[in-house]
Structures are given as structure tokens and as C-alpha cells.
MARBA-3410 file (N, C-alpha, C, O; in Angstrom, 1 decimal):
219
0.8,-1.2,0.0,0.0,0.0,0.0,0.9,1.2,0.0,2.1,1.2,0.3 ~ 0.3,2.4,-0.4,1.1,3.6,-0.4,1.8,4.0,0.9,1.4,3.5,2.0 ~ 2.9,4.7,0.8,3.6,5.1,2.0,2.9,6.3,2.6,2.0,6.9,2.1 ~ 3.3,6.6,3.9,2.6,7.6,4.7,2.7,9.0,4.0,1.8,9.8,4.1 ~ 3.7,9.2,3.2,3.9,10.5,2.5,2.8,10.7,1.5,2.4,11.9,1.3
2.2,9.7,0.9,1.1,9.9,0.0,-0.1,10.4,0.7,-0.8,11.3,0.2 ~ -0.4,9.9,1.9,-1.6,10.3,2.6,-1.5,11.6,3.3,-2.4,12.2,3.8 ~ -0.2,12.2,3.2,-0.1,13.5,3.7,-0.4,14.6,2.6,-0.5,15.8,2.9 ~ -0.5,14.1,1.4,-1.0,15.0,0.3,-2.4,15.5,0.6,-3.1,14.8,1.2 ~ -2.8,16.6,0.0,-4.2,17.0,0.2,-5.1,16.2,-0.6,-4.6,15.5,-1.6
-6.3,16.2,-0.3,-7.3,15.2,-0.9,-7.4,15.4,-2.4,-7.5,14.5,-3.1 ~ -7.4,16.7,-2.8,-7.5,17.0,-4.3,-6.3,16.4,-5.0,-6.5,15.8,-6.1 ~ -5.1,16.4,-4.5,-4.0,15.9,-5.2,-4.0,14.4,-5.2,-3.7,13.7,-6.2 ~ -4.5,13.8,-4.1,-4.6,12.3,-4.1,-5.6,11.8,-5.1,-5.4,10.8,-5.8 ~ -6.7,12.6,-5.2,-7.8,12.2,-6.2,-7.3,12.4,-7.6,-7.6,11.5,-8.5
-6.5,13.4,-7.8,-5.9,13.6,-9.2,-5.0,12.5,-9.6,-5.1,12.0,-10.7 ~ -4.2,12.0,-8.7,-3.3,10.9,-8.9,-4.1,9.6,-9.2,-3.8,8.9,-10.1 ~ -5.0,9.4,-8.3,-5.8,8.2,-8.5,-6.6,8.2,-9.8,-6.7,7.1,-10.5 ~ -7.2,9.3,-10.2,-8.0,9.3,-11.4,-7.1,9.1,-12.6,-7.5,8.4,-13.5 ~ -5.9,9.7,-12.7,-5.0,9.5,-13.8,-4.5,8.1,-13.8,-4.4,7.5,-14.9
-4.3,7.5,-12.7,-3.8,6.1,-12.6,-4.9,5.2,-13.1,-4.6,4.2,-13.8 ~ -6.1,5.4,-12.7,-7.2,4.6,-13.2,-7.3,4.5,-14.7,-7.5,3.5,-15.3 ~ -7.2,5.7,-15.3,-7.3,5.8,-16.8,-6.2,4.9,-17.4,-6.4,4.2,-18.4 ~ -5.0,5.0,-16.8,-3.9,4.2,-17.3,-4.1,2.7,-17.2,-3.9,2.0,-18.2 ~ -4.6,2.2,-16.1,-4.8,0.8,-15.9,-6.0,0.3,-16.7,-6.1,-0.9,-17.1
-7.0,1.2,-17.0,-8.1,0.8,-17.8,-7.8,0.8,-19.3,-8.3,0.0,-20.1 ~ -6.9,1.7,-19.7,-6.6,1.9,-21.1,-5.6,0.9,-21.7,-5.5,0.7,-22.9 ~ -4.8,0.2,-20.8,-3.7,-0.7,-21.2,-3.7,-2.0,-20.4,-4.0,-1.9,-19.2 ~ -3.3,-3.1,-21.0,-3.2,-4.3,-20.3,-2.1,-4.1,-19.2,-1.1,-3.4,-19.4 ~ -2.3,-4.7,-18.1,-1.4,-4.5,-16.9,0.1,-4.8,-17.3,0.9,-4.0,-16.9
0.3,-5.9,-18.0,1.7,-6.2,-18.3,2.4,-5.2,-19.2,3.6,-5.1,-19.2 ~ 1.6,-4.5,-20.0,2.1,-3.6,-21.0,2.5,-2.2,-20.4,3.2,-1.4,-21.0 ~ 2.0,-2.0,-19.2,2.3,-0.7,-18.5,3.7,-0.6,-18.0,4.0,-1.3,-17.0 ~ 4.5,0.2,-18.5,5.9,0.4,-18.0,5.9,1.5,-17.0,5.0,2.3,-16.8 ~ 7.0,1.5,-16.2,7.1,2.6,-15.2,7.2,4.0,-15.9,6.7,5.0,-15.3
7.8,4.0,-17.1,7.8,5.3,-17.8,6.4,5.8,-18.1,6.1,7.0,-18.0 ~ 5.5,4.8,-18.5,4.1,5.2,-18.8,3.4,5.7,-17.5,2.6,6.6,-17.5 ~ 3.8,5.1,-16.4,3.2,5.5,-15.1,3.7,7.0,-14.8,2.9,7.8,-14.4 ~ 5.0,7.2,-14.9,5.5,8.5,-14.6,4.9,9.6,-15.5,4.5,10.7,-15.1 ~ 4.8,9.2,-16.8,4.2,10.2,-17.8,2.8,10.5,-17.5,2.4,11.6,-17.5
2.0,9.4,-17.2,0.6,9.6,-17.0,0.3,10.5,-15.7,-0.6,11.3,-15.7 ~ 1.1,10.2,-14.7,0.9,11.0,-13.5,1.6,12.3,-13.5,1.5,13.1,-12.5 ~ 2.4,12.6,-14.6,3.2,13.8,-14.6,4.1,13.9,-13.4,4.1,14.9,-12.7 ~ 4.8,12.8,-13.1,5.5,12.7,-11.8,6.9,12.3,-12.1,7.2,11.3,-12.8 ~ 7.9,12.9,-11.4,9.3,12.5,-11.5,9.4,11.2,-10.8,8.8,10.9,-9.8
10.3,10.3,-11.3,10.5,9.0,-10.6,10.8,9.1,-9.1,10.2,8.3,-8.3 ~ 11.6,10.0,-8.8,11.9,10.2,-7.3,10.7,10.5,-6.5,10.5,10.0,-5.4 ~ 9.8,11.3,-7.1,8.5,11.7,-6.4,7.6,10.4,-6.3,7.0,10.2,-5.2 ~ 7.5,9.7,-7.4,6.7,8.5,-7.4,7.1,7.5,-6.3,6.3,7.1,-5.5 ~ 8.4,7.3,-6.2,8.9,6.3,-5.2,8.9,6.8,-3.8,9.1,6.1,-2.8
8.6,8.1,-3.6,8.4,8.7,-2.3,7.0,8.3,-1.8,6.8,8.2,-0.6 ~ 6.1,8.0,-2.8,4.7,7.7,-2.4,4.4,6.2,-2.5,3.6,5.7,-1.7 ~ 5.0,5.5,-3.5,4.7,4.1,-3.8,5.9,3.3,-3.9,7.0,3.8,-4.3 ~ 5.7,2.0,-3.6,6.8,1.1,-3.8,7.0,0.7,-5.3,8.2,0.6,-5.8 ~ 5.9,0.5,-6.0,6.0,0.1,-7.4,4.6,0.3,-8.0,3.7,0.8,-7.4
4.5,-0.2,-9.2,3.2,-0.2,-10.0,2.1,-1.0,-9.2,1.0,-0.5,-9.2 ~ 2.5,-2.1,-8.7,1.5,-2.9,-8.0,0.9,-2.2,-6.8,-0.3,-2.2,-6.5 ~ 1.8,-1.4,-6.1,1.4,-0.6,-5.0,0.3,0.4,-5.4,-0.7,0.6,-4.7 ~ 0.5,1.0,-6.5,-0.4,2.0,-7.0,-1.8,1.3,-7.4,-2.8,1.9,-7.1 ~ -1.7,0.2,-8.0,-2.9,-0.5,-8.4,-3.7,-1.0,-7.1,-4.9,-0.9,-7.1
-3.0,-1.4,-6.1,-3.6,-1.8,-4.8,-4.4,-0.6,-4.2,-5.5,-0.8,-3.7 ~ -3.8,0.5,-4.3,-4.5,1.7,-3.8,-5.8,1.9,-4.5,-6.8,2.2,-3.8 ~ -5.8,1.8,-5.8,-7.0,2.1,-6.6,-8.1,1.0,-6.2,-9.3,1.4,-6.1 ~ -7.7,-0.2,-6.1,-8.7,-1.3,-5.7,-9.2,-1.0,-4.3,-10.4,-1.2,-4.1 ~ -8.4,-0.6,-3.4,-8.8,-0.3,-2.1,-9.8,0.9,-2.1,-10.8,0.8,-1.3
-9.6,1.9,-2.9,-10.5,3.0,-3.0,-11.9,2.6,-3.4,-12.9,3.0,-2.8 ~ -12.0,1.8,-4.5,-13.3,1.4,-4.9,-14.0,0.4,-4.0,-15.2,0.4,-3.8 ~ -13.2,-0.4,-3.3,-13.7,-1.3,-2.3,-14.3,-0.5,-1.1,-15.4,-0.8,-0.7 ~ -13.6,0.5,-0.7,-14.1,1.3,0.4,-15.3,2.1,0.0,-16.2,2.4,0.8 ~ -15.4,2.5,-1.3,-16.5,3.3,-1.7,-17.8,2.5,-1.7,-18.9,2.9,-1.3
-17.7,1.2,-2.1,-18.8,0.3,-2.1,-19.2,0.0,-0.6,-20.4,-0.1,-0.3 ~ -18.2,-0.1,0.2,-18.5,-0.4,1.7,-19.2,0.8,2.3,-20.2,0.6,3.0 ~ -18.8,2.0,1.9,-19.5,3.2,2.4,-21.0,3.2,2.0,-21.8,3.6,2.7 ~ -21.2,2.8,0.7,-22.6,2.8,0.2,-23.4,1.8,1.1,-24.6,2.1,1.4 ~ -22.9,0.6,1.4,-23.6,-0.3,2.2,-23.9,0.3,3.6,-25.0,0.1,4.1
-22.9,0.9,4.2,-23.0,1.4,5.5,-24.0,2.5,5.6,-24.6,2.8,6.7 ~ -24.3,3.2,4.5,-25.3,4.3,4.5,-26.7,3.8,4.1,-27.6,4.5,4.2 ~ -26.8,2.5,3.7,-28.1,1.9,3.5,-28.9,1.8,4.7,-28.4,1.4,5.8 ~ -30.2,2.0,4.7,-31.0,1.7,5.8,-31.4,0.3,5.9,-31.1,-0.5,4.9 ~ -32.1,-0.1,6.9,-32.4,-1.6,7.1,-33.3,-2.1,6.0,-33.1,-3.3,5.6
-34.2,-1.3,5.4,-35.1,-1.8,4.4,-34.4,-2.1,3.1,-34.8,-3.0,2.4 ~ -33.2,-1.5,2.9,-32.5,-1.7,1.6,-31.4,-2.8,1.8,-30.8,-3.1,0.8 ~ -31.2,-3.3,3.0,-30.2,-4.2,3.2,-30.3,-5.5,2.4,-29.4,-6.0,1.8 ~ -31.6,-6.0,2.4,-31.8,-7.3,1.7,-31.6,-7.1,0.2,-31.1,-8.0,-0.5 ~ -32.0,-5.9,-0.3,-31.7,-5.7,-1.7,-30.2,-5.6,-2.0,-29.8,-6.0,-3.1
-29.5,-5.0,-1.1,-28.1,-4.9,-1.2,-27.4,-6.3,-1.3,-26.6,-6.6,-2.2 ~ -27.8,-7.1,-0.4,-27.3,-8.5,-0.4,-27.7,-9.2,-1.6,-26.9,-10.0,-2.2 ~ -28.9,-9.0,-2.1,-29.4,-9.6,-3.4,-28.4,-9.3,-4.5,-28.1,-10.1,-5.3 ~ -28.0,-8.0,-4.6,-27.1,-7.6,-5.7,-25.7,-8.3,-5.5,-25.1,-8.6,-6.5 ~ -25.3,-8.5,-4.3,-24.0,-9.2,-4.0,-24.1,-10.6,-4.5,-23.1,-11.2,-4.9
-25.3,-11.2,-4.4,-25.5,-12.6,-4.8,-25.7,-12.7,-6.3,-25.1,-13.5,-7.0 ~ -26.6,-11.8,-6.9,-27.0,-12.0,-8.2,-26.6,-10.9,-9.2,-26.9,-11.0,-10.4 ~ -25.9,-9.9,-8.7,-25.5,-8.8,-9.6,-26.6,-7.7,-9.6,-27.5,-7.7,-8.8 ~ -26.4,-6.8,-10.6,-27.3,-5.6,-10.6,-28.8,-6.1,-10.9,-29.0,-6.9,-11.8 ~ -29.7,-5.6,-10.1,-31.1,-6.0,-10.2,-31.9,-4.8,-10.7,-32.9,-4.3,-10.1
-31.6,-4.3,-11.9,-32.4,-3.3,-12.6,-32.5,-2.0,-11.7,-33.6,-1.4,-11.6 ~ -31.4,-1.7,-11.0,-31.4,-0.4,-10.2,-32.0,-0.5,-8.9,-32.2,0.5,-8.2 ~ -32.3,-1.7,-8.4,-32.9,-1.8,-7.0,-31.9,-1.2,-6.0,-32.3,-0.5,-5.1 ~ -30.6,-1.4,-6.2,-29.6,-0.8,-5.4,-28.6,-0.1,-6.4,-28.1,-0.7,-7.4 ~ -28.4,1.2,-6.1,-27.6,2.0,-7.0,-26.1,1.6,-6.9,-25.6,1.6,-5.8
-25.5,1.4,-8.0,-24.0,1.2,-8.0,-23.3,2.5,-7.6,-23.5,3.5,-8.3 ~ -22.6,2.5,-6.6,-21.9,3.7,-6.1,-20.7,4.1,-7.0,-20.3,5.3,-6.9 ~ -20.2,3.2,-7.8,-19.0,3.5,-8.5,-19.4,4.2,-9.8,-20.4,3.9,-10.4 ~ -18.5,5.1,-10.3,-18.7,5.7,-11.6,-18.2,4.8,-12.7,-17.6,3.7,-12.4 ~ -18.4,5.1,-14.0,-18.0,4.3,-15.1,-16.6,3.9,-15.1,-16.2,2.7,-15.3
-15.7,4.8,-14.8,-14.3,4.6,-14.8,-13.9,3.6,-13.7,-13.1,2.7,-13.9 ~ -14.5,3.7,-12.5,-14.2,2.8,-11.4,-14.7,1.4,-11.7,-14.1,0.5,-11.3 ~ -15.9,1.3,-12.3,-16.4,0.0,-12.7,-15.4,-0.7,-13.7,-15.1,-1.9,-13.6 ~ -14.9,0.1,-14.7,-14.0,-0.5,-15.6,-12.7,-0.9,-14.9,-12.1,-1.9,-15.3 ~ -12.3,-0.2,-13.9,-11.1,-0.6,-13.2,-11.3,-2.0,-12.5,-10.4,-2.8,-12.5
-12.5,-2.2,-11.9,-12.8,-3.4,-11.2,-12.8,-4.6,-12.2,-12.4,-5.7,-11.9 ~ -13.1,-4.3,-13.5,-13.1,-5.4,-14.5,-11.7,-5.8,-14.9,-11.5,-6.9,-15.4 ~ -10.7,-4.9,-14.7,-9.3,-5.3,-15.0,-8.8,-6.4,-14.0,-7.8,-7.0,-14.3 ~ -9.5,-6.5,-12.9,-9.1,-7.5,-11.9,-9.1,-8.9,-12.5,-8.3,-9.8,-12.0 ~ -9.9,-9.2,-13.5,-9.9,-10.5,-14.2,-8.6,-10.8,-15.0,-8.4,-12.0,-15.2
-7.9,-9.8,-15.3,-6.8,-10.0,-16.3,-5.4,-9.7,-15.7,-4.4,-9.8,-16.5 ~ -5.3,-9.2,-14.5,-4.0,-8.9,-14.0,-3.2,-10.1,-13.7,-3.8,-11.2,-13.5 ~ -1.9,-10.0,-13.7,-1.0,-11.2,-13.4,-1.4,-11.9,-12.1,-1.8,-11.2,-11.2 ~ -1.1,-13.2,-12.0,-1.5,-13.9,-10.8,-0.8,-13.4,-9.5,-1.4,-13.4,-8.5 ~ 0.4,-13.0,-9.6,1.1,-12.5,-8.5,0.5,-11.2,-8.0,0.5,-10.9,-6.8
0.1,-10.4,-8.9,-0.6,-9.1,-8.5,-2.0,-9.4,-7.9,-2.4,-8.8,-7.0 ~ -2.7,-10.4,-8.5,-4.0,-10.8,-8.0,-3.9,-11.2,-6.6,-4.7,-10.8,-5.7 ~ -2.9,-12.0,-6.3,-2.7,-12.5,-4.9,-2.3,-11.3,-4.0,-2.8,-11.3,-2.9 ~ -1.5,-10.4,-4.5,-1.1,-9.3,-3.7,-2.3,-8.4,-3.3,-2.5,-7.9,-2.2 ~ -3.2,-8.2,-4.3,-4.4,-7.4,-4.1,-5.3,-8.1,-3.1,-5.8,-7.5,-2.2
-5.4,-9.4,-3.2,-6.3,-10.1,-2.3,-5.7,-10.0,-0.9,-6.5,-9.8,0.1 ~ -4.4,-10.3,-0.7,-3.9,-10.3,0.7,-3.7,-8.9,1.3,-3.9,-8.8,2.5 ~ -3.4,-7.9,0.5,-3.2,-6.6,1.0,-4.4,-5.7,1.0,-4.4,-4.7,1.8 ~ -5.4,-6.0,0.2,-6.5,-5.1,0.1,-7.8,-5.8,0.5,-8.5,-5.5,1.5 ~ -8.3,-6.8,-0.3,-9.6,-7.4,-0.2,-9.7,-8.1,1.1,-10.8,-8.0,1.7
-8.7,-8.8,1.5,-8.8,-9.6,2.8,-9.1,-8.7,4.0,-9.9,-9.1,4.9 ~ -8.5,-7.5,4.0,-8.8,-6.6,5.1,-10.0,-5.7,5.0,-10.6,-5.3,6.0 ~ -10.3,-5.3,3.7,-11.3,-4.4,3.5,-12.7,-5.0,3.5,-13.7,-4.4,4.0 ~ -12.8,-6.2,2.8,-14.2,-6.7,2.6,-14.7,-7.6,3.8,-15.9,-7.7,4.0 ~ -13.7,-8.1,4.6,-14.1,-9.0,5.7,-15.1,-8.3,6.7,-16.1,-8.8,7.0
-14.7,-7.1,7.1,-15.7,-6.4,8.1,-17.0,-6.1,7.4,-18.1,-6.1,8.0 ~ -17.0,-5.7,6.1,-18.2,-5.4,5.4,-19.1,-6.6,5.3,-20.3,-6.5,5.6 ~ -18.6,-7.8,5.0,-19.4,-9.0,4.9,-19.9,-9.4,6.2,-21.1,-9.8,6.3 ~ -19.1,-9.3,7.3,-19.6,-9.6,8.6,-20.7,-8.7,9.0,-21.6,-9.1,9.7 ~ -20.6,-7.4,8.6,-21.7,-6.5,8.9,-23.0,-6.9,8.2,-24.1,-6.8,8.9
-22.9,-7.3,7.0,-24.1,-7.8,6.3,-24.7,-9.0,7.0,-25.9,-9.0,7.2 ~ -23.9,-9.9,7.4,-24.3,-11.1,8.0,-25.0,-10.8,9.4,-26.1,-11.3,9.7 ~ -24.4,-9.9,10.1,-25.0,-9.5,11.4,-26.4,-8.9,11.3,-27.3,-9.3,12.0 ~ -26.5,-8.0,10.3,-27.8,-7.3,10.1,-28.8,-8.3,9.6,-30.0,-8.2,9.9 ~ -28.4,-9.2,8.7,-29.3,-10.2,8.2,-29.7,-11.2,9.3,-30.9,-11.7,9.3
-28.8,-11.5,10.2,-29.2,-12.4,11.3,-30.3,-11.7,12.2,-31.2,-12.4,12.6 ~ -30.1,-10.4,12.4,-31.1,-9.7,13.2,-32.4,-9.7,12.6,-33.5,-9.8,13.2 ~ -32.4,-9.6,11.2,-33.7,-9.6,10.5,-34.3,-11.0,10.3,-35.4,-11.1,9.7 ~ -33.6,-12.0,10.8,-34.1,-13.4,10.7,-33.9,-14.1,9.4,-34.6,-15.0,9.1 ~ -33.0,-13.6,8.6,-32.7,-14.2,7.3,-31.8,-15.4,7.3,-31.9,-16.4,6.5
-30.8,-15.4,8.2,-29.8,-16.4,8.2,-30.2,-17.7,8.9,-31.0,-17.6,9.9 ~ -29.6,-18.8,8.5,-29.8,-20.0,9.3,-29.1,-19.8,10.6,-28.1,-19.2,10.7 ~ -29.7,-20.4,11.7,-29.1,-20.1,13.0,-27.8,-20.8,13.3,-27.1,-20.4,14.3 ~ -27.4,-21.8,12.6,-26.2,-22.6,12.9,-25.0,-22.2,12.2,-24.0,-22.9,12.2 ~ -25.0,-21.0,11.5,-23.9,-20.5,10.7,-22.9,-19.8,11.5,-23.2,-19.1,12.5
-21.6,-20.0,11.2,-20.5,-19.3,11.8,-20.2,-18.1,11.0,-19.7,-18.3,9.8 ~ -20.3,-16.9,11.5,-20.2,-15.7,10.7,-18.7,-15.5,10.2,-18.5,-15.1,9.0 ~ -17.7,-15.9,11.0,-16.3,-15.8,10.5,-16.1,-16.7,9.3,-15.4,-16.2,8.4 ~ -16.6,-17.9,9.4,-16.3,-18.8,8.3,-17.0,-18.3,7.0,-16.4,-18.4,5.9 ~ -18.3,-17.9,7.1,-19.0,-17.5,5.9,-18.4,-16.2,5.4,-18.3,-16.1,4.1
-18.0,-15.3,6.2,-17.4,-14.0,5.8,-16.1,-14.4,5.0,-15.8,-13.8,4.0 ~ -15.3,-15.3,5.5,-14.0,-15.7,4.9,-14.3,-16.3,3.5,-13.6,-16.0,2.5 ~ -15.4,-17.2,3.4,-15.7,-17.8,2.2,-16.1,-16.8,1.1,-15.7,-16.9,0.0 ~ -17.0,-15.8,1.5,-17.4,-14.8,0.6,-16.3,-13.9,0.2,-16.2,-13.5,-1.0 ~ -15.4,-13.6,1.1,-14.3,-12.7,0.9,-13.4,-13.3,-0.2,-12.8,-12.6,-1.0
-13.2,-14.6,-0.1,-12.2,-15.2,-1.0,-12.9,-15.7,-2.3,-12.2,-16.2,-3.2 ~ -14.2,-15.5,-2.4,-15.0,-16.1,-3.5,-14.5,-15.5,-4.9,-14.3,-16.2,-5.8 ~ -14.4,-14.1,-4.9,-14.0,-13.5,-6.2,-12.6,-14.0,-6.6,-12.3,-14.2,-7.8 ~ -11.7,-14.0,-5.6,-10.3,-14.5,-5.9,-10.3,-15.9,-6.5,-9.7,-16.2,-7.5 ~ -11.1,-16.8,-5.9,-11.2,-18.2,-6.4,-11.9,-18.3,-7.7,-11.5,-19.1,-8.6
-12.9,-17.5,-8.0,-13.5,-17.5,-9.3,-12.6,-17.1,-10.4,-12.6,-17.7,-11.5 ~ -11.8,-16.0,-10.1,-10.9,-15.5,-11.1,-9.8,-16.6,-11.4,-9.5,-16.9,-12.6 ~ -9.4,-17.3,-10.4,-8.4,-18.4,-10.6,-9.0,-19.5,-11.3,-8.4,-20.2,-12.2 ~ -10.3,-19.8,-11.1,-11.0,-20.9,-11.9,-11.1,-20.5,-13.3,-10.8,-21.3,-14.2 ~ -11.5,-19.2,-13.6,-11.5,-18.8,-15.0,-10.2,-19.0,-15.7,-10.1,-19.3,-16.9
-9.1,-18.7,-15.0,-7.8,-18.8,-15.6,-7.4,-20.2,-15.8,-6.8,-20.6,-16.8 ~ -7.7,-21.0,-14.8,-7.3,-22.4,-14.9,-7.9,-23.1,-16.0,-7.3,-24.0,-16.7 ~ -9.2,-22.8,-16.3,-9.9,-23.5,-17.4,-10.0,-22.6,-18.7,-10.9,-22.9,-19.5 ~ -9.3,-21.5,-18.7,-9.2,-20.6,-19.9,-10.6,-20.1,-20.3,-11.0,-20.2,-21.5 ~ -11.4,-19.7,-19.3,-12.7,-19.2,-19.6,-12.6,-17.7,-19.7,-12.5,-16.9,-18.7
-12.7,-17.2,-20.9,-12.6,-15.8,-21.2,-13.8,-15.1,-21.6,-13.9,-13.8,-21.6 ~ -14.9,-15.8,-22.0,-16.1,-15.2,-22.4,-16.8,-14.6,-21.2,-17.1,-15.3,-20.2 ~ -17.1,-13.3,-21.2,-17.6,-12.5,-20.1,-19.0,-13.0,-19.7,-19.3,-13.1,-18.5 ~ -19.8,-13.4,-20.7,-21.2,-13.9,-20.4,-21.1,-15.2,-19.6,-21.9,-15.5,-18.7 ~ -20.2,-16.1,-20.0,-20.0,-17.4,-19.3,-19.5,-17.1,-17.9,-19.9,-17.8,-17.0
-18.5,-16.2,-17.8,-18.0,-15.9,-16.5,-19.1,-15.4,-15.6,-19.2,-15.8,-14.4 ~ -20.0,-14.6,-16.1,-21.1,-14.1,-15.3,-22.1,-15.2,-14.9,-22.5,-15.2,-13.8 ~ -22.4,-16.1,-15.8,-23.2,-17.2,-15.5,-22.7,-18.1,-14.4,-23.4,-18.6,-13.5 ~ -21.4,-18.4,-14.5,-20.7,-19.2,-13.5,-20.7,-18.5,-12.1,-21.0,-19.1,-11.1 ~ -20.5,-17.2,-12.1,-20.5,-16.4,-10.9,-21.9,-16.4,-10.3,-22.0,-16.5,-9.0
-22.9,-16.3,-11.1,-24.3,-16.3,-10.6,-24.6,-17.7,-10.0,-25.2,-17.8,-9.0 ~ -24.1,-18.8,-10.7,-24.4,-20.1,-10.2,-23.7,-20.3,-8.8,-24.4,-20.8,-7.9 ~ -22.5,-19.8,-8.7,-21.8,-20.0,-7.4,-22.5,-19.2,-6.3,-22.6,-19.6,-5.2 ~ -22.9,-17.9,-6.6,-23.5,-17.1,-5.6,-24.9,-17.7,-5.2,-25.2,-17.6,-4.1 ~ -25.6,-18.2,-6.2,-26.9,-18.9,-5.9,-26.7,-20.1,-5.0,-27.4,-20.2,-4.0
-25.6,-20.8,-5.2,-25.3,-22.0,-4.4,-25.0,-21.5,-3.0,-25.4,-22.1,-2.0 ~ -24.1,-20.5,-2.8,-23.8,-20.0,-1.5,-25.0,-19.4,-0.8,-25.2,-19.7,0.4 ~ -25.8,-18.6,-1.5,-26.9,-18.0,-0.9,-28.0,-19.0,-0.4,-28.5,-18.8,0.7 ~ -28.2,-20.1,-1.1,-29.1,-21.1,-0.7,-28.7,-21.7,0.6,-29.5,-22.1,1.5 ~ -27.4,-21.9,0.8,-26.9,-22.5,2.0,-26.9,-21.5,3.2,-26.9,-22.0,4.4
-27.0,-20.2,3.0,-26.9,-19.3,4.1,-28.3,-19.0,4.7,-28.4,-18.8,5.9 ~ -29.3,-18.9,3.8,-30.6,-18.4,4.2,-31.6,-19.4,4.6,-31.5,-20.6,4.2 ~ -32.5,-19.0,5.5,-33.6,-19.9,5.8,-34.4,-20.2,4.5,-34.4,-19.3,3.6 ~ -34.9,-21.3,4.3,-35.5,-21.7,3.0,-36.6,-20.7,2.5,-36.6,-20.3,1.4 ~ -37.5,-20.3,3.5,-38.6,-19.4,3.1,-38.0,-18.0,2.7,-38.5,-17.3,1.8
-36.9,-17.6,3.4,-36.3,-16.3,3.1,-35.6,-16.3,1.8,-35.6,-15.4,1.0 ~ -34.9,-17.4,1.5,-34.3,-17.6,0.2,-35.3,-17.5,-0.9,-35.0,-16.8,-1.9 ~ -36.4,-18.2,-0.8,-37.4,-18.2,-1.8,-37.9,-16.8,-2.0,-38.2,-16.4,-3.2 ~ -38.1,-16.0,-1.0,-38.6,-14.7,-1.1,-37.6,-13.8,-1.8,-38.0,-13.0,-2.6 ~ -36.3,-13.9,-1.5,-35.3,-13.1,-2.2,-35.2,-13.4,-3.7,-35.2,-12.5,-4.5
-35.3,-14.7,-4.0,-35.2,-15.1,-5.4,-36.5,-14.6,-6.2,-36.4,-14.1,-7.3 ~ -37.6,-14.6,-5.5,-38.8,-14.1,-6.1,-38.7,-12.6,-6.4,-39.1,-12.1,-7.4 ~ -38.2,-11.9,-5.4,-38.0,-10.4,-5.6,-37.0,-10.1,-6.7,-37.2,-9.2,-7.5 ~ -36.0,-11.0,-6.8,-35.0,-10.8,-7.9,-35.6,-11.0,-9.3,-35.4,-10.2,-10.2 ~ -36.4,-12.0,-9.4,-37.1,-12.3,-10.7,-38.0,-11.2,-11.1,-38.1,-10.8,-12.2
-38.8,-10.7,-10.1,-39.7,-9.6,-10.4,-38.9,-8.4,-10.8,-39.4,-7.6,-11.7 ~ -37.8,-8.1,-10.2,-37.0,-6.9,-10.6,-36.5,-7.0,-12.0,-36.3,-6.0,-12.7 ~ -36.2,-8.3,-12.5,-35.7,-8.5,-13.8,-36.7,-8.4,-14.9,-36.4,-8.3,-16.1 ~ -38.0,-8.5,-14.5,-39.1,-8.5,-15.5,-39.4,-7.1,-16.1,-40.2,-7.0,-16.9
END
């Protein structure tokens, strides 16, 4: 992750650096991006860059952390009535605007690059960003759903949070292992896995109600 000197910059400067970096990672394959391209896009001297970041991976991890936190903030601002809709989108994807995607178009495109980054960078993002950022978010969802009576009573929240947290990483590794590059097929597989996980988490009648709501939203 970035060095402390980066966070001492004012917010406007940090946002400018992040926005320029997102365009770079969205516009070019990860492996093709050289450090010279990074310096040029950020309009930054190499010495200044290394005052803030260890390397290109460090910069990418910052961007993924930013979008992860932005989605987490959206969840935390949801009221209780919208929680189940939020969880529904985490299981099944966008449900015709039932829950507004907090990310802008550029940030969404950045998240899509996650499927194609090198495996060592993928692991670094998972260990340094997603593991720490998404775990509390998922546990918060589980706690609130438990209070609302949606979860099965015998579930261990830590285990389930860990499984969901690592789900995206494992799905990406599955796509790579079996050379699945078609985005529609990737989406279908993700939906299948989320459906499988969701059915195991929820009380039967609550699961049926969520699926019914999802189908109505898609009509």
C-alpha cells in the first residue's frame, strides 16, 4: 500500500493521482504498462513517485482499495429496508437499479481489470486489500441479516465471511485455470456460485422470497 507520505498530500492531489492512474490501468493491459508510462501519465518525477509508492503494484492496490471502500460506504449508508436488496445484488448482480451502483463508469472499468491482472498481482491485491477491507463489510451484512431473521441459526459468521471474501479470488483463478474468457459465461458461473452460496446461508422461506424479488426486478 502507499507510503505515509502519499496520505499527507491534500485530498484533491490524491484524487488527481488516483484518477489519472485509473485511466492508465483501464486503457492498457497490466503487463504492458511500463514505469515510464506511469511517470508520464501521473506527470511525476520517478523520485517523487517512489516517495509515495513502492512500485506499480502498490499504485494498483491503492485504486482497488479506494473502490472497495466506496462500495463499503454505500452499504453502511443503506437503511435496514434496503439491506436485503443490497445482499441480493451481491448474490445475483445488478437488479435493474434496485440498489444504485456507487461506482462511476471509470471505477467500474477498473474493477473489470481484476480478471486479467497477473496472478502474483492478483494475490497481492487479495492479501493486502480485499482480505482486510471486505471482511468487516461482509460480517456487517451477516450480522444485520441475522437480526432480520434471514440467516440459518447454525452458521458461523467468521467462516461465511471468509468464504465470501475469497470467492472472487477463487472464481478468477477458476476462469484462468480453465481458460474461460467469455464474459457472459463468467457471469453465469458467478451467478451459479452465488446462488449456491446463498441457498446455504438463508432460511428456506427467506431464500425463496429473495429469489422471487430478484425475478420480479428483472421482469
